[in-house]
N, C-alpha and C positions, 0 to 999 in steps of 0.2 A: 676572329673570335676563337678563343681556346675551347677545344672540345673536351667534354668530360671523359675521364678514363673509362675504358670498357670494363665491364664486370663479367666474371665467369659464372656468377650465380644470379638467378633472378631476384628481384627485390623482395624483401620479406615484409609482409604487412606490419603496420605499426604495433598493433596489439600483440602480435607474435613476438616482437622484439621485447616488449615490456614483460610478457609472460616468461620469456626465456631468461631475462635478467633476474626476475624475482624467483623463478623456480629452479633454474639450472646453475646460475652463476651468482647467487645472492651475495656471498662473501668471498668470491674468487678474485684474488688480486694478481693472478698470473695470466699471461696471455695478452692479447691485444683486442681493442674495440674500435670499430670504425666510427667516423664522425656521425653517420646516420644513427647508429645504435645509441651513441651517447646523447645526441640532441633529441631523439624521439623519446628516450627515457626521461630526460630532464623536462621536456615539454609536458609529458604525462604527469610528472610530479608537480610541476607548477600549476597545471590546470586543476589537479586534484586539490592542492592547497588553496587555490583561489576559490574553488567551489565550496570547500568546507568553511573557509573564512567568511564567505558571503552569507552563509546560513547559520553560522555559529554565534552570532551576536545575541547575547542574552539567553542562550540555550546551553546549559552546562554540559549536557550529554554530547552535543556536537563539538564543543570546545575540547572535550576529552578525546573525541574521535579525531580531531585535528592533531592533537598531541601524539596519539598513537600512530597516525599516518606519517607524521614527521619522523618519529623514532623508527618506524618500520622501514622507511626509505633511506635513512641515514647511512647505514652500512653499504647497501648496494650503490648509492651515489658515490661514496668514496672509492669503492672497488672499481666502479666504472670509470671514474676519473683517473685512477692509477692505470687501468688498462688502456685508456685513451692516450695517456702520456707514453706508455709502452709502444703504442702505434707510431709515435714520432721518434722512437728510439731514445726516450728519456726515462730514467728510473722514477718511481713513484714519489721519491723524496722531493722532486721538483714542485710538488704541490705546496711546499712551504714557501715558495716564491709569492704565493697569494697573500702571505702574512705581511709583506712589505706594503705599507700604506700607498694607495692610489696606483703607483707605477707597477707594483707587483700584481695587483688585481688585473690590470690591463695586459700584462705579460702572460699571466696564467690563462686569461681568456683567449689571447692570441694563440697560445700553444694548443688549447682545446679545439680551436678552429682550423689549425694547420692541417695540411694534407699529410697522411701517414706515409711512412717510408715504404717504397715498393719492394715487393718480394719479402723473403724471410729476413728478420733481424734477430738480435740476441734474445728477444722476448717471445719469438714464435713466428708462425706463418702469417702472411698477409691476410687480414679478414676479408678483403674484397676479392682477392685472387688466390684461393686456397691451393695448396699443393695437391697434386693428384696422388691418390692413395691406391695401392694395388699394383698388379703387374702392368707392364707397359702395353699399350695398344698393339694389336697384331700388325705386322708389316705386310702390306699387300702391294709391294712396290713393282719392280720391273720384271718379275717372274723368275728371278734367279733364286735358287735354294738358299736357305739360311743354314749355316753350319751348326748353329745352336738350335736344336729342335724344342728345347724346353723354354716356353715363354715366361715361366715363373723365375728363371735364373736371371737375376739382375746384376750379377757380378761383373758383367762385361766380358767374361771369357767366352770363347766360342767363335769369335771372329766376326760375327755379323754377316750381312748379305755378301755373297760373292759377286764381285763386279768384273766385267771384262776389261782387259787392258787396252 
């Protein structure tokens, strides 16, 4: 049985994902989105639409609320789909594949379910394994002095640790 890829970040609660998409990345079409981020948001949207639809029969105010909910979530759904395509190293224009009857819909659904490319790609860092930001961790190796005493110098000059021959 295949093991799930390890994560460098702890899992984020579902409501934090939804809040983050709506508040921080509402119309952000750049970067990448993980499968979990995409499907949690889509699930929240579908549950909200089903809830409003079930109570909106014959009540004009709730039918209006359903329309507002749909329009409010339209832009973030498109932005999230584009970022999801970026995660598999495809440009957002690949969403047009869904316009092809039947086959295109299945192809688009397959792309949304596919595992993202590992590591950095042309659209940004991996959302599951973010790149470490800041100075490198201090080296507490074999006790030999480091020729470069400045840990913030990441240029690679300074030689690194001195090793015996």
